[in-house]
C-alpha positions in Angstrom: -25.8 6.7 12.9 -22.7 8.3 14.5 -22.4 12.0 13.7 -19.8 12.5 11.0 -17.1 14.5 12.7 -13.7 13.1 12.2 -14.5 9.8 13.9 -11.5 7.6 14.0 -8.9 10.4 14.4 -8.8 10.1 18.1 -12.2 11.7 18.3 -14.3 12.0 21.4 -17.9 11.9 20.5 -20.4 14.5 21.6 -23.1 13.7 24.1 -25.8 13.7 21.4 -23.9 10.8 19.8 -23.6 8.9 23.1 -27.4 9.1 23.4 -27.7 7.4 20.1 -25.2 4.7 21.0 -26.0 4.1 24.7 -29.7 4.6 25.0 -31.7 6.4 27.7 -29.1 6.3 30.5 -26.8 8.7 28.6 -29.7 10.5 27.0 -31.0 11.5 30.4 -27.7 12.9 31.3 -27.5 15.3 28.4 -29.0 18.8 28.5 -29.7 20.1 25.1 -26.1 19.7 23.8 -24.8 21.1 20.6 -26.7 19.2 17.9 -23.5 18.5 15.9 -20.0 18.5 17.2 -17.6 21.0 15.7 -16.8 19.9 12.2 -13.1 19.5 11.2 -11.9 21.2 14.5 -9.6 19.5 16.9 -9.1 17.1 14.0 -5.4 16.8 13.8 -4.6 13.2 12.8 -4.3 11.2 16.0 -1.1 9.1 16.2 -1.1 5.3 16.0 1.5 3.1 17.6 5.0 4.5 17.4 3.8 7.8 15.9 3.0 9.0 19.4 5.8 11.2 20.8 7.1 10.5 24.3 6.0 14.0 25.3 2.4 13.0 24.4 2.4 9.9 26.7 1.8 9.5 30.4 2.3 12.4 32.8 3.6 14.8 30.1 0.5 14.2 28.0 -1.7 14.8 30.9 0.0 18.1 31.8 -0.2 19.3 28.2 -3.9 18.7 28.0 -4.7 20.1 31.4 -2.7 23.2 30.5 -5.0 23.8 27.5 -8.1 23.9 29.8 -7.0 27.2 31.3 -7.5 29.4 28.3 -9.8 30.0 25.4 -7.0 31.5 23.3 -6.8 30.2 19.8 -4.8 31.1 16.7 -4.6 30.2 13.0 -1.1 30.5 11.4 -1.2 31.0 7.6 1.7 29.9 5.4 2.2 29.1 1.7 4.0 25.7 1.8 5.0 23.1 4.3 8.2 24.1 6.1 7.3 27.9 5.9 5.9 27.9 9.4 7.2 29.7 12.4 7.8 26.5 14.3 9.0 28.0 17.6 6.0 30.3 17.8 3.6 27.4 17.2 5.3 25.2 19.8 5.3 28.0 22.4 1.6 28.9 21.7 0.4 25.3 22.0 2.8 23.7 24.5 3.6 26.8 26.5 0.5 29.1 26.5 -2.0 26.3 26.0 -3.7 28.0 23.0 -5.7 26.0 20.5 -3.3 26.1 17.6 -4.0 25.6 13.9 -1.9 25.8 10.8 -3.2 26.6 7.3 -0.8 25.9 4.3 -2.0 27.2 1.0 -0.5 24.2 -0.8 1.1 20.9 -0.1 4.6 21.7 -1.6 4.2 19.5 -4.8 6.8 21.4 -6.8 9.7 21.3 -4.3 12.8 19.2 -4.7 13.0 15.9 -3.0 16.0 14.9 -0.9 14.7 11.5 0.1 13.5 9.8 -3.0 12.4 10.0 -6.6 8.8 11.3 -6.0 7.9 14.6 -7.6 4.7 16.6 -8.1 1.6 15.0 -6.5 3.6 12.2 -5.0 5.9 14.7 -3.3 2.8 16.6 -2.1 1.7 13.5 -0.3 5.1 13.1 1.3 5.2 16.8 2.4 1.7 16.6 3.8 2.8 13.7 6.0 6.1 15.5 6.9 4.1 18.5 8.1 1.8 16.2 10.2 5.0 14.8 11.8 6.4 18.2 12.5 3.0 19.3 13.8 3.1 16.6 16.4 6.2 18.3 17.8 4.6 21.7 17.6 1.5 20.4 19.4 -0.9 21.4 16.6 -4.6 20.9 17.2 -5.5 21.3 13.5 -3.9 21.3 10.1 -5.5 22.5 6.9 -4.7 23.0 3.2 -6.4 24.8 0.4 -7.0 23.1 -2.9 -4.2 25.2 -4.6 -1.3 23.2 -6.0 2.3 24.2 -5.7 3.2 24.7 -9.4 6.8 25.8 -8.8 8.9 28.7 -7.7 7.2 32.0 -8.4 9.1 35.2 -8.4 6.1 37.5 -8.3 2.6 37.6 -6.8 1.3 38.4 -10.3 2.6 35.1 -11.6 1.0 33.4 -8.6 -2.4 34.8 -9.3 -2.1 34.1 -13.0 -1.6 30.4 -12.1 -4.0 30.2 -9.2 -7.6 31.2 -9.2 -7.3 33.9 -6.6 -11.0 33.8 -5.6 -10.9 30.1 -5.2 -7.9 30.3 -2.8 -9.6 33.1 -0.9 -12.8 31.0 -0.7 -10.9 28.1 0.8 -9.2 30.3 3.3 -12.5 31.8 4.4 -14.0 28.4 4.8 -11.1 27.3 7.1 -11.5 30.4 9.2 -15.3 29.9 9.5 -14.7 26.2 10.4 -11.9 26.8 13.0 -13.2 30.1 14.3 -9.9 31.3 15.9 -9.6 34.4 18.0 -6.4 35.4 16.3 -5.0 34.9 12.8 -1.2 35.2 12.3 0.2 35.4 8.7 3.7 34.0 8.3 4.3 36.5 5.6 4.3 40.3 5.2 2.1 40.5 2.1 4.6 42.6 0.1 7.5 42.0 -2.3 9.9 41.5 0.6 8.3 38.0 0.9 10.3 37.0 -2.2 8.5 33.9 -3.4 5.2 34.8 -5.2 3.3 32.2 -3.1 4.6 33.8 0.1 3.5 37.2 -1.1 0.1 35.8 -2.0 -0.3 34.2 1.4 0.5 37.5 3.1 -1.9 39.5 0.9 -4.8 37.1 1.1 -4.7 36.6 4.9 -6.2 39.9 5.9 -8.6 39.7 3.0 -9.8 36.3 4.2 -10.2 37.5 7.7 -12.4 40.4 6.5 -14.4 38.1 4.2 -15.0 35.5 6.9 -16.9 38.0 8.9 -19.1 39.2 6.0 -22.2 37.0 5.4 -22.4 38.3 1.8 -19.0 36.8 0.9 -19.2 33.2 -0.2 -22.8 32.9 1.1 -23.1 29.2 0.0 -20.8 28.3 2.8 -23.5 29.7 5.1 -26.7 28.6 3.3 -25.5 25.1 2.0 -22.6 24.1 4.3 -24.1 25.3 7.6 -21.1 27.5 8.5 -21.6 30.9 10.1 -19.7 34.2 9.6 -16.8 34.6 12.0 -15.1 37.8 13.3 -11.5 37.3 14.0 -10.5 39.6 16.9 -6.9 40.3 15.8 -4.8 39.8 12.7 -1.0 39.9 12.6 1.6 39.6 9.9 5.1 38.4 10.0 8.1 39.4 7.8 8.9 42.3 10.1 12.5 43.1 9.9 14.9 43.9 12.8 14.6 47.6 13.7 11.1 48.0 12.2 8.1 48.8 14.4 6.3 45.7 15.7 3.4 45.0 18.1 4.2 41.5 19.3 7.5 39.8 20.0 7.2 36.1 20.6 10.3 34.7 22.3 10.5 30.9 21.9 14.1 30.7 23.3 12.8 30.0 26.8 13.2 26.5 28.2 10.3 24.2 29.0 10.8 21.7 31.8 8.2 19.5 30.2 10.0 19.3 26.9 13.5 19.3 28.3 14.6 21.9 25.9 13.8 25.4 24.6 10.6 25.7 22.6 12.6 26.7 19.6 15.1 23.9 19.7 12.2 21.4 20.2 10.3 22.9 17.3 13.5 22.9 15.1 13.8 19.2 15.8 10.3 18.7 14.4 10.9 21.0 11.5 14.1 19.1 10.6 11.9 16.0 10.1 10.6 17.5 6.9 13.5 15.6 5.3 12.4 15.9 1.7 13.3 19.6 2.0 15.9 19.7 4.9 17.7 16.4 4.1 17.4 15.8 7.9 19.3 18.9 8.9 18.1 20.6 12.0 18.2 24.4 11.8 19.9 26.1 14.8 19.4 29.5 16.3 16.4 31.8 15.9 13.4 31.7 18.2 12.5 35.4 18.3 9.6 36.4 16.1 8.2 39.9 15.4 4.7 40.6 14.2 2.8 43.6 13.2 -0.9 43.9 14.0 -3.2 44.8 11.1 -6.4 46.8 11.3 -9.3 44.5 11.0 -11.2 46.5 8.5 -8.6 47.9 6.2 -5.8 45.4 6.5 -3.3 48.2 7.0 -0.9 48.3 10.0 -2.7 49.2 13.2 -1.9 52.4 15.1 1.3 51.8 17.1 0.7 50.7 20.6 2.7 49.3 23.5 4.4 46.1 22.4 3.4 42.8 23.9 4.8 39.2 24.2 1.6 37.5 23.2 -1.0 37.9 20.5 -3.7 37.7 23.3 -2.4 40.5 25.5 -5.4 42.5 26.8 -8.0 39.8 25.8 -9.9 38.0 28.5 -9.2 34.4 27.6 -10.6 32.9 30.8 -13.5 30.6 30.3 -15.8 32.9 32.2 -14.8 35.8 29.9 -15.6 33.9 26.7 -19.2 35.2 26.1 -18.2 38.8 26.5 -15.1 38.3 24.3 -17.5 37.0 21.6 -20.1 39.8 22.1 -22.7 37.4 23.5 -24.6 37.5 26.7 -24.4 34.7 29.3 -27.2 33.9 31.6 -26.5 34.2 35.3 -26.5 30.4 35.5 -24.0 30.1 32.7 -21.8 32.8 34.2 -21.7 31.0 37.5 -20.9 27.7 35.9 -18.1 29.2 33.8 -16.6 31.0 36.8 -16.6 27.7 38.7 -14.8 26.0 35.8 -12.0 28.7 35.9 -11.5 28.1 39.6 -11.5 24.4 39.2 -8.9 24.4 36.4 -6.7 26.8 38.4 -6.9 24.4 41.3 -6.1 21.3 39.1 -3.0 23.0 37.7 -1.9 24.2 41.1 -2.3 20.7 42.6 -1.0 18.7 39.6 1.3 15.9 40.8 3.5 14.6 38.0 4.1 11.4 40.0 0.3 10.6 40.0 -1.7 12.4 37.3 -4.7 10.3 38.4 -5.2 12.5 41.4 -6.6 15.1 39.0 -9.3 12.8 37.6 -12.1 13.6 40.0 -11.8 17.4 39.5 -11.5 17.0 35.7 -14.6 14.9 35.7 -16.4 17.6 37.7 -15.2 20.2 35.3 -16.5 18.2 32.4 -19.9 18.1 34.0 -19.8 21.9 34.6 -18.9 22.5 30.9 -21.7 20.4 29.7 -24.1 22.2 32.0 -22.8 25.5 30.7 -23.4 24.5 27.1 -27.0 23.7 28.0 -27.3 27.1 29.7 -26.3 29.1 26.6 -29.0 28.2 24.1 -29.0 31.6 22.5 -25.2 32.1 22.2 -24.1 30.0 19.3 -20.5 31.2 19.2 -20.0 30.6 22.9 -21.6 27.2 22.6 -19.2 26.4 19.7 -16.1 27.2 21.8 -17.5 25.5 24.9 -18.1 22.4 22.9 -14.4 22.5 22.0 -13.6 22.9 25.7 -15.8 19.9 26.4 -13.7 17.8 24.1 -10.5 19.2 25.7 -11.8 18.2 29.1 -12.5 14.7 27.8 -9.0 14.4 26.4 -7.5 15.6 29.7 -9.6 13.0 31.5 -8.3 10.2 29.3 -4.7 11.3 29.7 -4.8 11.9 33.5 -6.5 8.5 34.1 -4.0 6.8 31.9 -6.7 5.5 29.7 -5.7 4.3 26.2 -7.9 2.6 23.6 -6.5 0.6 20.7 -8.2 -1.4 17.9 -6.3 -4.0 16.0 -7.2 -6.6 13.3 -7.4 -10.0 14.8 -4.7 -12.1 13.2 -2.5 -9.2 12.3 -2.2 -7.4 9.0 -3.9 -10.0 6.8 -2.1 -9.3 3.5 0.9 -8.2 5.4 0.3 -4.6 4.6 -2.8 -3.8 6.7 -5.2 -4.1 3.7 -8.7 -5.4 3.4 -11.0 -5.7 0.4 -14.8 -5.0 0.2 -16.9 -8.0 1.2 -14.1 -9.6 3.2 -14.9 -10.8 6.7 -12.7 -9.4 9.4 -12.5 -9.3 13.2 -11.3 -6.4 15.3 -9.9 -6.7 18.8 -10.2 -3.7 21.1 -8.1 -3.0 24.2 -8.8 -0.5 27.0 -6.1 0.2 29.5 -6.1 0.4 32.4 -8.9 -2.3 32.8 -10.7 -0.3 35.5 -11.4 2.5 33.0 -14.4 0.5 31.8 -17.0 -1.5 33.5 -16.0 -5.1 34.4 -19.2 -6.4 32.9 -17.9 -5.3 29.5 -17.6 -2.3 27.3 -20.0 -0.8 24.8 -18.2 -0.8 21.4 -18.8 -0.5 17.7 -17.0 -0.3 14.4 -17.7 2.5 11.9 -16.7 2.8 8.2 -15.2 5.8 6.5 -18.6 6.8 5.1 -20.1 6.8 8.6 -21.9 3.4 8.4 -22.1 1.5 11.7 -20.8 -2.0 10.9 -21.6 -3.5 14.2 -24.5 -2.7 16.5 -23.4 -1.0 19.7 -23.3 -3.7 22.3 -21.4 -4.6 25.4 -18.6 -7.0 24.6 -16.8 -9.1 27.2 -13.4 -7.9 28.5 -10.5 -10.0 29.4 -8.3 -9.3 32.5 -5.7 -7.7 30.2 -8.2 -5.1 29.0 -8.8 -6.7 25.6 -12.3 -7.5 24.3 -13.9 -10.2 22.4 -13.5 -9.8 18.7 -16.0 -7.6 16.8 -16.9 -9.3 13.6 -17.5 -7.2 10.5 -17.9 -7.5 6.8 -15.7 -4.9 5.1 -17.8 -2.3 3.1 -16.7 -0.7 -0.1 -15.3 2.8 0.7 -13.3 5.3 -1.4 -9.6 4.7 -0.9 -8.0 7.4 -3.0 -7.3 10.8 -1.5 -10.3 13.1 -1.4 -8.4 15.5 -3.7 -6.8 14.9 -7.1 -6.1 16.4 -10.5 -6.2 14.8 -14.0 -3.0 16.5 -15.2 0.1 18.1 -13.7 -0.8 21.3 -15.6 -3.8 21.9 -13.4 -3.1 24.3 -10.5 -6.1 23.3 -8.3 -7.2 20.0 -7.0 -10.7 18.7 -7.6 -12.4 17.5 -4.4 -14.3 14.2 -4.4 -15.5 14.2 -0.8 -16.3 17.5 0.9 -16.6 15.9 4.3 -12.8 15.8 4.5 -12.1 19.1 2.6 -9.0 21.0 3.8 -7.8 18.1 6.1 -4.5 16.4 5.5 -6.1 13.1 4.4 -9.2 11.1 4.6 -10.6 9.7 7.8 -9.6 6.1 8.5 -11.3 3.3 6.5 -12.3 1.7 9.8 -12.7 3.2 13.2 -13.5 1.5 16.5 -15.3 3.3 19.3 -15.9 2.5 22.9 -18.1 4.1 25.6 -16.2 4.9 28.8 -17.3 6.0 32.3 -14.6 8.0 33.9 -15.2 9.8 37.1 -18.9 9.3 36.8 -19.2 10.9 33.3 -19.8 9.0 30.1 -17.7 9.7 27.0 -17.0 7.9 23.8 -13.6 7.6 22.2 -12.9 6.4 18.7 -9.6 5.3 17.2 -8.4 4.0 13.8 -8.3 0.2 13.3 -4.7 -0.7 12.8 -2.5 -3.7 12.2 1.2 -4.4 12.7 3.2 -4.6 9.5 6.5 -6.5 9.6 9.7 -4.6 8.8 12.2 -7.1 9.9 14.9 -7.0 11.2 13.6 -3.8 12.7 10.4 -5.2 14.1 7.1 -3.9 12.9 5.3 -0.6 12.2 1.7 0.2 13.0 -0.4 1.0 10.0 -4.0 2.2 9.7 -6.0 -0.4 8.0 -7.1 0.5 4.5 -9.8 -0.9 2.3 -8.6 -1.4 -1.3 -10.0 -2.9 -4.5 -9.3 -6.6 -5.1 -6.8 -5.6 -7.7 -4.6 -2.5 -8.3 -3.6 -1.9 -11.9 -0.9 0.5 -13.1 0.8 0.9 -16.5 4.4 1.9 -16.9 5.8 4.2 -18.2 3.1 6.8 -17.6 4.2 8.6 -20.8 5.7 6.8 -23.8 7.4 8.2 -26.9 7.8 6.8 -30.4 11.0 8.2 -32.0 10.2 9.0 -35.6 13.7 10.1 -36.8 16.0 13.0 -36.1 15.1 16.6 -36.6 18.0 17.8 -38.9 20.9 15.4 -38.5 24.3 16.8 -39.0 26.2 13.7 -37.8 25.8 10.0 -37.6 24.2 8.7 -34.4 26.0 6.0 -32.5 23.8 3.3 -33.9 21.0 2.8 -36.4 17.5 4.1 -35.8 15.6 1.7 -33.6 12.7 -0.3 -35.0 12.2 -2.3 -31.8 8.7 -2.4 -30.5 7.7 -0.3 -27.5 7.7 -2.2 -24.2 5.0 -1.4 -21.6 4.4 -3.1 -18.3 1.1 -3.7 -16.6 1.7 -4.0 -12.9 -1.1 -5.8 -11.1 -1.2 -6.2 -7.3 -3.6 -8.5 -5.6 -5.1 -7.3 -2.4 -7.0 -10.5 -1.9 -6.3 -14.1 -2.7 -6.6 -16.7 -4.1 -8.1 -15.0 -7.2 -7.8 -15.6 -10.9 -7.5 -12.6 -13.2 -6.8 -11.7 -16.8 -4.9 -8.6 -17.9 -5.2 -7.0 -21.3 -4.5 -3.7 -23.0 -6.9 -1.4 -24.8 -5.0 -0.2 -27.9 -5.6 2.7 -30.3 -6.8 1.8 -33.8 -4.0 0.1 -35.8 -1.7 -0.7 -32.9 -0.9 -4.3 -32.2 1.1 -6.5 -30.0 4.2 -8.0 -31.7 4.9 -11.6 -32.4 5.5 -13.4 -29.1 3.8 -10.7 -27.0 0.5 -11.9 -25.5 -2.7 -10.2 -26.1 -4.1 -11.4 -22.8 -2.2 -12.5 -19.7 -3.9 -14.9 -17.4 -2.7 -15.3 -13.8 -3.7 -17.0 -10.6 -2.9 -14.9 -7.6 -2.4 -17.3 -4.7 -2.2 -14.8 -1.8 -2.8 -11.1 -1.0 0.2 -8.9 -1.8 1.3 -11.0 -4.8 2.4 -8.8 -7.8 2.3 -9.6 -11.5 4.4 -7.6 -13.9 3.0 -8.3 -17.4 5.2 -7.1 -20.3 3.6 -6.2 -23.6 5.5 -5.2 -26.8 3.6 -2.8 -29.0 4.0 -1.6 -32.5 2.2 1.4 -34.0 0.9 1.3 -37.5 3.3 2.3 -40.3 3.8 6.0 -40.6 2.1 6.7 -37.3 2.4 10.3 -36.0 0.6 12.1 -33.2 -0.7 11.1 -29.8 -2.5 8.1 -28.5 -3.7 6.5 -25.2 -3.2 3.0 -23.9 -5.1 1.5 -21.0 -4.5 -1.6 -19.0 -7.5 -3.6 -17.8 -7.6 -6.4 -15.2 -10.7 -8.5 -14.8 -11.8 -10.7 -12.0 -15.2 -12.5 -12.1 -16.6 -10.1 -14.7 -15.4 -6.9 -12.9 -12.9 -4.7 -14.6 -10.2 -2.8 -12.7 -8.6 0.2 -14.4 -7.0 2.1 -11.6 -4.0 1.5 -9.3 -1.7 3.1 -6.8 1.9 3.7 -6.2 2.8 3.0 -2.6 4.9 5.7 -1.0 6.7 4.7 2.2 9.4 6.6 4.0 10.9 6.4 7.5 8.7 7.9 10.2 5.9 8.9 7.8 2.4 7.6 7.5 2.0 5.4 4.4 0.6 7.1 1.3 -0.8 5.8 -2.0 -0.8 7.9 -5.2 -3.7 6.8 -7.3 -3.8 7.0 -11.1 -5.8 5.5 -13.9 -4.0 2.5 -15.5 -3.4 4.6 -18.6 -0.4 5.9 -20.5 -0.1 8.6 -23.1 2.0 7.9 -26.2 3.3 10.6 -28.5 5.6 10.6 -31.5 8.7 12.6 -31.1 11.0 13.7 -33.9 14.2 12.5 -32.3 17.1 10.3 -33.3 17.0 7.2 -31.1 19.9 5.9 -29.1 20.0 2.4 -30.4 23.2 0.6 -29.3 24.1 3.3 -26.8 25.1 2.3 -23.3 24.8 4.8 -20.5 26.1 4.6 -16.9 23.9 6.4 -14.5 24.8 7.5 -11.0 21.4 7.8 -9.2 21.1 10.5 -6.6 18.0 11.1 -4.5 16.0 9.3 -7.3 14.6 10.5 -10.6 13.0 9.1 -13.7 15.8 10.2 -16.1 17.0 6.6 -16.7 13.5 5.7 -17.9 13.7 8.6 -20.3 17.0 7.4 -21.6 15.7 3.9 -22.1 12.7 5.3 -24.0 15.2 6.6 -26.6 16.5 3.0 -27.0 19.6 3.2 -25.0 20.7 0.7 -22.4 21.1 2.1 -18.9 23.2 0.7 -16.1 22.8 2.1 -12.6 26.2 2.6 -11.0 26.2 1.7 -7.3 29.1 2.1 -4.9 30.7 -1.1 -6.1 30.4 -0.2 -9.8 31.9 3.3 -9.2 34.8 1.8 -7.2 35.5 -0.7 -10.0 35.2 1.8 -12.9 38.1 1.7 -15.3 38.7 5.3 -16.3 40.9 4.2 -19.2 38.1 2.5 -21.0 34.9 3.5 -19.2 34.3 -0.1 -18.2 33.7 -1.8 -15.0 35.6 -4.9 -14.0 32.5 -7.1 -14.6 31.5 -7.1 -18.2 33.9 -4.8 -20.0 31.2 -2.9 -21.9 32.1 0.7 -22.8 29.8 3.5 -21.7 29.1 6.2 -24.3 28.4 8.6 -21.4 28.1 8.6 -17.7 25.4 10.7 -16.2 25.4 11.9 -12.6 21.7 12.2 -11.5 20.0 15.1 -9.8 21.4 16.0 -6.3 23.6 12.9 -6.3 26.5 14.7 -4.6 24.2 15.5 -1.7 23.5 11.9 -0.9 26.2 9.7 -2.4 29.4 9.8 -0.3 30.9 7.2 -2.6 30.4 9.6 -5.5 32.5 12.2 -3.8 35.1 9.6 -3.0 35.3 8.4 -6.6 34.8 11.7 -8.3 38.3 11.7 -9.7 37.6 8.4 -11.4 34.8 10.1 -13.3 36.9 13.0 -14.3 39.6 10.7 -15.5 37.0 8.8 -17.5 36.2 12.1 -19.3 39.8 12.9 -19.8 40.3 9.5 -21.6 37.5 10.0 -24.0 34.3 9.7 -22.2 31.5 12.2 -21.7 30.7 13.0 -18.1 27.2 14.7 -17.8 26.3 16.2 -14.4 22.7 17.1 -13.9 21.6 19.8 -11.5 23.3 19.7 -8.1 23.0 21.5 -4.8 25.7 23.2 -2.8 27.3 19.9 -1.8 28.8 19.9 -5.3 31.8 22.2 -5.3 32.8 22.7 -9.0 36.1 24.3 -8.2 37.1 21.0 -6.6 34.9 18.4 -8.3 34.6 19.7 -11.9 37.5 19.8 -14.4 37.7 23.6 -14.3 36.8 26.2 -11.7 33.2 27.4 -11.4 30.9 28.6 -8.7 27.6 27.0 -7.5 26.6 29.0 -4.4 23.9 28.0 -1.9 21.6 30.6 -3.4 22.2 29.6 -7.0 19.8 31.0 -9.6 16.9 29.2 -11.2 14.3 30.1 -13.8 10.9 29.2 -12.5 8.7 30.4 -15.4 8.3 27.3 -17.6 7.7 29.5 -20.6 10.6 31.8 -20.0 12.4 32.8 -23.2 15.3 30.7 -24.3 18.1 32.0 -26.5 20.6 29.6 -28.2 24.1 31.1 -27.6 26.0 28.6 -29.8 23.4 27.2 -32.3 26.2 25.5 -34.3 27.9 23.8 -31.4 28.1 20.0 -31.9 25.8 19.4 -29.0 23.2 21.7 -30.6 23.2 20.2 -34.1 23.8 16.4 -33.8 22.0 14.2 -34.2 19.0 16.6 -33.8 19.2 20.3 -34.7 17.9 22.1 -31.7 15.9 25.3 -31.9 14.0 27.5 -29.5 11.0 25.4 -30.3 12.5 22.6 -28.3 11.7 24.6 -25.2 8.0 24.8 -25.9 5.5 23.0 -23.7 7.8 22.7 -20.7 6.4 22.0 -17.2 7.0 24.0 -14.1 10.4 25.4 -14.7 13.3 25.8 -17.1 16.0 24.7 -14.6 17.6 25.2 -11.2 21.0 25.6 -9.6 22.9 27.3 -12.3 26.7 28.0 -12.3 27.1 31.7 -11.5 30.8 32.0 -12.6 33.0 29.7 -14.6 36.3 29.3 -16.3 36.7 30.3 -19.9 37.2 26.7 -20.8 33.4 26.2 -20.4 31.1 27.1 -23.3 27.6 28.2 -22.3 25.0 26.9 -24.8 21.7 28.6 -23.9 20.5 31.6 -22.0 17.2 32.0 -20.2 15.7 34.2 -17.6 12.5 34.9 -15.7 10.6 38.2 -16.0 12.8 40.9 -14.5 15.7 38.5 -13.9 19.2 39.0 -15.3 20.1 36.7 -18.2 21.2 33.3 -17.0 23.9 31.5 -19.0 25.0 29.0 -16.4 22.2 26.6 -17.1 24.0 24.4 -19.7 27.8 24.5 -19.9 30.2 22.1 -21.7 33.9 21.9 -22.0 36.5 19.6 -23.6 38.5 17.6 -21.1 41.5 15.8 -22.4 40.1 13.4 -25.1 36.6 13.6 -23.7 34.0 16.1 -22.5 32.3 17.4 -19.4 28.8 18.9 -19.3 26.9 20.5 -16.5 23.2 20.4 -17.5 20.9 22.1 -15.0 17.8 22.1 -17.3 14.9 20.5 -15.5 15.0 17.4 -17.6 13.9 15.3 -14.6 10.6 17.1 -14.6 10.0 17.1 -18.4 10.9 13.5 -19.3 8.2 11.8 -17.2 5.6 13.9 -19.1 6.9 13.3 -22.6 8.0 16.8 -23.3 9.6 16.4 -26.8 12.4 18.9 -26.5 13.7 17.2 -23.4 14.2 14.0 -25.3 15.9 15.8 -28.2 18.3 17.5 -25.9 19.0 14.3 -24.1 19.6 12.5 -27.4 22.2 15.1 -28.4 24.0 15.1 -25.1 24.3 11.3 -24.9 25.2 10.9 -28.6 28.4 12.9 -28.4 31.6 11.0 -29.2 
């Protein structure tokens, strides 16, 4: 069986594996190689298809990989979130210095805002993981890691961070990453002091030197050593960022210099990559910067080191030549090994000096010789484990350089295309894989040794030579798809959990799982045998823009999900001081089971498992039968449910689909955004239902201007109101006199402008005066939280200030004081109290007005620990015959999780007449 070491991520297999695959010929060539290749190192997700950047193709790719052969320098950069990183420093280190470069982010940014879609929490974490991978391609990262900590929201102090995170668990993860990657240098993005601002930043800065010290101590986290097979690792130097201009520093990294290979400065190139984290940047590319200052920390105490002469590199004074590696690691090299390593240094220098960008293939013979020397040196250092580890990485770098210089590319594609249309296979399904090796002369004309491997490491085809066509493609390799886990290796049962649970430690700390299917080929380049494995892919149509290349995934026959994820049963208002605009609703609750077939034809039944006493209403089926004719077909089955009389409390409803006696109770939400690898957010097909003491909005009609996307409209509908999404045409046709559009003449009780809508809806800015006029003539205009694109002095009815650094309250349990408890919006139809702010998730709100005209009335005040009172969170003002409300409470985060107070607030705001 192939050694489990990130096979399928562009991996090059160790010689020991080749012996297993290719038999005695290769076995005879090996000389006691490392028994297991480095685990989760040089494991950055390899690009497929159009994911590969132009600078990582052809001559530019060959130079980048050859440049990395000249040094053993390596660094690990530690941040708190995606987009925290010093992008210019990373790009210079990897693409300029040739250092092996890794990035560790403590979390995946689950709690950030989202400028490109409605996804929040774990779904946003999947997006930001993929965005960081995309940015990392620009930086030239060799590795990307995450801990199991979850971003729970903005934290204003490190004490809050450590109340939410298990400090020891985060530290253990950081130590494991250091022991896995074994960098010479660790560079913290943050200072480790209150100047870092965000509590997560402060925590990252504090924990980095602690993790460095613990990684070298065999008594710390000893199970990593005794059970996981890791070894202690002594980092040679530790640095911290956050150094201010004018303060002492030890290293200045200047990324403003130009690279002829990038055609730009390192910083501008890196900023381009950083700007692709669009969920946070909205696509903006940051300009300027490029000079980074770092302070070196004492390895034992974590305190600043004694001032020394400043340098322009973290590695100044370290012998990072290949020959100098054993001494650098305090290990002895035999005379034979020393001679071999010295020869490698000379050879690499000669290759760099003679490199011809017009014909990189001229370097192949020397690179192949260097590969042989490295393999011999590994065999000659049996008693130097750290040296052997780093030489095994250098072996893989030589192999990658050989592939790039020879122009060899390997691709594996499903025969017949994407099958279901979305690059999906199901367990037990037969499939055929076509491999292509270019140029054809890179493999023997008689054929190429090839195999297919599953995610779990199972070899699905025996290694054999398959015939090759003149164009480099092979005969199809026939397989039967095995059952493999498809969901991410990490997950949590509830949004309140601040650490992920891990289901597969083989992928722990990596961005995502290894591919479901990988194809490998054995190649002989320059007289040396290596094996290269790539993900099996398929083209997925995205007409009229052609197709995209997707990694093939193995999924269950059916995916089942239940919407909404949280339901409410209104059970009457809580202290009604006015009549609601309609009678209390007695309509049944509608839930929708969404079933997607990943295979077909297939016949299925869909049913709900209901709590005791609950029933489907007259005309609503108890069981839905459906014949799926083809893969990709979707069934939306609606069920209308009624709780028993007088029901109060909480309940759980589950959707179950059955095919041939097998029940399916889980499903996924597909997350697809431009330039990003596809993601699937997996969830049980289950919804929670709770009773909420709130007056429903029966008969109420709401117009909603969607911004970046949120689930507020679903929350409004859960209260019984009808919601109409107002697109560009609807806004242009809005009749301010009556709050109607030109289509149906139905009056809106209120119009709500969704979160960050002014940042993404140019038509909203254009038609803003129509909305204000709607309010003046008797309507209620409700604006949810906005960013700096919203200029209240020009876009609201009265002057106000919403600066770029507008305040927020990040403590979800921060105290709330009602400023006007008798205001109509506070008493009708539900009397609001401080108790309506119990049980909130992640934060109170964000982007508050800081100054406002006296015409506005602030309704509540809240503040974080140590923060000045914030009254700009919920403001309202009469406008002509109507009303304007700015509501920056984080309703968009509360409603999807059924927080009762959020529904009661929403009921009051939308009931105003």
